[in-house]
C-alpha positions in Angstrom: -48.4 -27.4 40.8 -47.0 -24.1 41.9 -45.9 -21.8 39.1 -42.2 -21.0 38.8 -41.1 -17.4 39.7 -41.1 -15.1 36.7 -37.3 -14.5 36.8 -36.7 -18.2 36.8 -39.0 -18.8 33.8 -37.1 -16.1 31.9 -33.7 -17.7 32.6 -35.0 -21.2 31.7 -36.3 -19.9 28.4 -33.0 -18.2 27.7 -31.2 -21.4 28.5 -33.4 -23.4 26.1 -32.8 -20.9 23.3 -29.1 -21.1 23.9 -29.1 -24.9 23.7 -31.3 -24.9 20.5 -29.2 -22.3 18.8 -26.0 -23.9 19.8 -27.1 -27.2 18.3 -28.4 -25.6 15.1 -25.7 -23.1 14.4 -22.8 -24.8 16.1 -23.4 -28.5 15.2 -26.0 -29.1 12.6 -25.2 -26.2 10.2 -21.4 -26.8 10.2 -21.9 -30.6 9.6 -24.4 -30.1 6.8 -22.3 -27.4 5.0 -19.1 -29.4 5.5 -20.8 -32.5 4.1 -22.2 -30.7 1.1 -18.9 -29.0 0.2 -17.0 -32.3 0.7 -19.3 -34.0 -1.7 -19.3 -31.3 -4.3 -15.7 -29.9 -4.0 -13.6 -32.4 -2.1 -10.3 -30.9 -3.2 -11.1 -27.4 -2.2 -12.8 -28.5 1.0 -9.6 -30.3 2.0 -7.5 -27.2 1.6 -6.6 -27.5 -2.1 -3.6 -29.6 -1.1 -1.0 -30.5 -3.8 0.6 -33.9 -3.6 3.7 -35.3 -5.2 5.0 -38.8 -4.8 2.4 -39.6 -2.2 3.1 -36.6 0.1 1.6 -33.1 0.5 4.0 -30.4 -0.7 1.7 -27.4 -0.1 -1.6 -25.8 -1.0 -2.7 -24.1 -4.1 -4.2 -21.4 -1.9 -1.3 -20.6 0.4 2.1 -19.3 -0.8 5.4 -20.5 0.5 9.0 -19.4 0.3 11.6 -21.0 -1.9 14.7 -20.2 0.1 17.6 -22.1 1.6 18.3 -22.6 5.3 19.9 -19.1 5.5 16.9 -17.4 3.8 18.7 -16.9 0.5 16.6 -17.5 -2.7 17.1 -20.9 -4.3 18.2 -19.8 -7.8 16.6 -22.7 -9.6 13.1 -21.8 -8.4 10.7 -18.9 -9.0 10.4 -16.7 -6.0 7.2 -15.8 -4.3 6.3 -12.2 -3.2 7.2 -11.0 0.3 5.0 -12.0 3.2 4.2 -10.2 6.4 2.4 -13.2 7.9 4.6 -14.3 10.9 8.0 -15.4 9.7 6.5 -15.7 6.2 3.3 -17.4 4.9 2.2 -18.5 8.3 -1.5 -19.3 8.1 -1.8 -18.7 11.9 -0.5 -15.1 11.6 -2.3 -14.1 8.4 -2.2 -10.3 7.9 -0.3 -7.4 6.5 2.3 -5.1 8.0 -0.3 -2.4 8.5 2.3 0.1 7.3 1.1 2.7 4.8 2.6 5.0 2.2 3.4 7.7 4.8 5.7 5.3 6.7 8.9 6.7 5.1 11.2 7.4 8.1 13.6 4.8 9.5 14.6 4.6 13.1 18.4 4.2 12.8 20.2 1.7 15.0 22.4 3.4 17.6 25.8 1.6 17.7 26.4 0.0 21.1 22.8 0.6 22.4 20.5 -2.1 23.5 16.7 -2.5 23.5 14.5 -3.2 26.5 15.2 -6.9 26.2 19.0 -6.3 26.5 19.6 -7.1 22.8 21.6 -4.9 20.4 19.6 -2.1 19.0 18.6 -2.9 15.4 16.4 0.2 14.7 13.3 -0.1 12.5 13.0 0.0 8.8 10.2 2.1 7.3 7.9 0.5 4.7 9.6 2.7 2.1 13.1 1.4 3.0 11.8 -2.2 3.0 10.5 -1.7 -0.5 13.8 -0.1 -1.6 15.9 -2.9 0.0 13.8 -5.6 -1.6 14.0 -3.9 -5.0 17.8 -3.8 -4.8 17.9 -7.5 -3.8 15.6 -8.6 -6.6 17.5 -6.5 -9.1 20.8 -8.2 -8.0 19.2 -11.7 -8.2 17.7 -11.1 -11.6 20.6 -9.1 -13.1 18.5 -5.9 -13.7 18.4 -2.5 -12.1 16.8 -2.5 -8.7 16.4 1.3 -8.7 12.9 2.8 -8.2 11.4 6.2 -7.3 11.9 7.5 -3.8 14.8 5.1 -3.2 18.5 5.8 -2.8 21.2 3.9 -4.7 22.1 2.0 -1.5 18.5 0.8 -1.0 16.9 3.0 1.6 14.1 5.6 1.4 15.2 8.9 -0.3 13.8 11.2 2.4 15.1 14.5 3.6 14.4 16.3 6.9 14.4 20.0 6.3 15.0 22.6 9.1 13.2 24.8 9.9 9.9 23.1 9.0 8.6 26.4 7.6 10.6 29.0 5.8 14.0 29.1 4.2 16.0 25.9 4.8 19.1 26.2 6.9 19.9 22.6 7.5 19.0 19.4 5.5 19.5 15.8 6.6 19.2 12.6 4.6 17.1 11.0 7.3 17.5 7.3 6.4 21.2 7.3 5.6 23.3 6.9 8.8 26.6 8.6 9.0 29.2 8.2 7.6 27.1 7.3 4.5 27.3 9.8 1.6 23.9 11.5 1.1 22.0 10.5 -2.1 22.0 14.2 -3.1 24.6 16.8 -2.4 22.3 19.7 -1.7 18.7 20.9 -1.4 17.6 24.5 -2.2 21.2 25.6 -1.9 21.8 23.9 1.5 24.3 21.0 1.8 22.7 17.7 2.7 24.1 15.9 5.8 24.0 12.2 6.7 21.9 11.3 9.7 23.3 10.8 13.2 21.8 7.7 14.8 19.8 8.6 17.9 19.3 12.3 16.8 15.7 13.6 17.1 14.7 14.9 13.7 11.0 15.2 14.4 11.0 19.0 14.2 12.0 18.9 10.6 9.8 18.9 7.5 9.7 15.5 5.8 10.5 15.7 2.1 10.5 12.4 0.1 12.5 12.8 -3.1 11.2 11.0 -6.2 14.3 11.1 -8.3 14.5 10.1 -12.0 14.6 6.3 -11.6 12.2 4.1 -13.4 11.2 0.9 -11.7 12.0 -2.3 -13.5 11.2 -4.6 -10.6 7.4 -5.1 -10.4 5.5 -3.9 -7.4 4.5 -7.4 -6.2 8.2 -8.4 -5.9 8.7 -5.8 -3.2 5.3 -5.6 -1.4 3.4 -8.2 0.7 -0.2 -9.0 0.0 -2.9 -8.0 2.5 -3.2 -11.6 3.8 0.5 -12.5 3.6 -0.6 -15.8 2.1 -1.0 -15.0 -1.6 0.3 -17.9 -3.6 0.5 -15.9 -6.8 2.8 -13.4 -8.5 2.2 -11.2 -11.4 3.0 -12.3 -14.9 5.5 -9.5 -15.1 7.4 -10.8 -12.0 7.4 -14.3 -13.4 8.7 -13.1 -16.8 11.5 -11.2 -14.9 12.6 -14.4 -13.2 12.3 -16.7 -16.3 15.8 -16.0 -17.7 17.5 -16.8 -14.3 15.5 -20.0 -13.8 16.2 -21.2 -17.4 19.9 -20.5 -17.1 20.2 -22.2 -13.7 18.4 -25.3 -14.9 20.0 -25.4 -18.3 16.7 -25.4 -20.2 15.5 -23.2 -23.1 13.9 -19.9 -22.0 10.8 -20.6 -24.2 10.0 -23.8 -22.3 10.1 -21.9 -19.1 7.8 -19.2 -20.6 5.4 -21.9 -21.7 5.2 -23.2 -18.2 4.4 -19.7 -17.0 1.6 -19.4 -19.4 0.3 -22.9 -18.4 0.2 -21.8 -14.7 -1.4 -18.4 -15.3 -4.9 -17.8 -14.1 -7.1 -15.2 -15.7 -9.0 -12.3 -14.1 -11.7 -13.3 -11.6 -15.1 -13.5 -13.4 -13.3 -12.3 -16.5 -12.8 -8.7 -15.4 -11.6 -8.4 -11.8 -8.0 -8.1 -10.9 -5.1 -9.1 -13.1 -3.8 -12.5 -14.5 -1.5 -14.2 -11.9 0.9 -17.1 -11.8 0.7 -19.8 -9.0 4.4 -20.1 -7.9 4.2 -23.5 -6.2 2.5 -25.2 -9.2 5.0 -23.5 -11.6 8.0 -24.8 -9.6 6.5 -28.3 -9.4 6.0 -28.3 -13.1 9.7 -27.3 -13.5 10.8 -30.2 -11.3 8.5 -32.5 -13.3 10.5 -31.8 -16.4 13.3 -33.9 -15.0 11.2 -37.0 -14.9 
């Protein structure tokens, strides 16, 4: 029998390797590992789903929002942390905003202007302003101060643009406060502070975030999203902040609510990594179960 050409033998060997590896790594291995996990940890393998009254209400591993049809927090429930995954807690869009601590300057909306799609210009909030706005909103919901460092009283980033960038200032603009807003400080190094004119290019100025004297009462996880956008937990501090509101809205003793927080608090991973956290879905389900 005539030997096959060398190039053909090489390609046939590659094809056999492809088929074998596909069968082993793409079929056999997944089936074996799935079967083992299903046998040992059936709940976790199935997505750690939580059921009530015969229907799935969520997963212990994926957070969800507790808001009404208009996006407003439902006052009888504990609220989750913000999420940057799609429209919020979307497992198909898991991820963070990818904005870092240097993202402090807003793009102010220009009245009457439209974007490339022909829609009204809405500008863009910096990460700092998002944090400030969330802090104000949480403070209003919980009846505490929403003030925090580097934030103005009206919930935007307290950032100045100083001109010239080097040398003695001759002009100072509160970059995130659109006119006719009153600047959060009257002056900087003897120069009056102006409000920002939407559409004006301030890039040539020196960026100066102003810390201020505010002390944050609202915890950090109440105003920042997790890296995955799917975190089902909040800090114990954020749960404790919400407890008085939930107790009042439900007409139950505050101590009962705090006991439920304790019951739904998980410790540090391996006893030393991270911080204790509270599973929001399970906590809210336990609150609803108190009615039964």
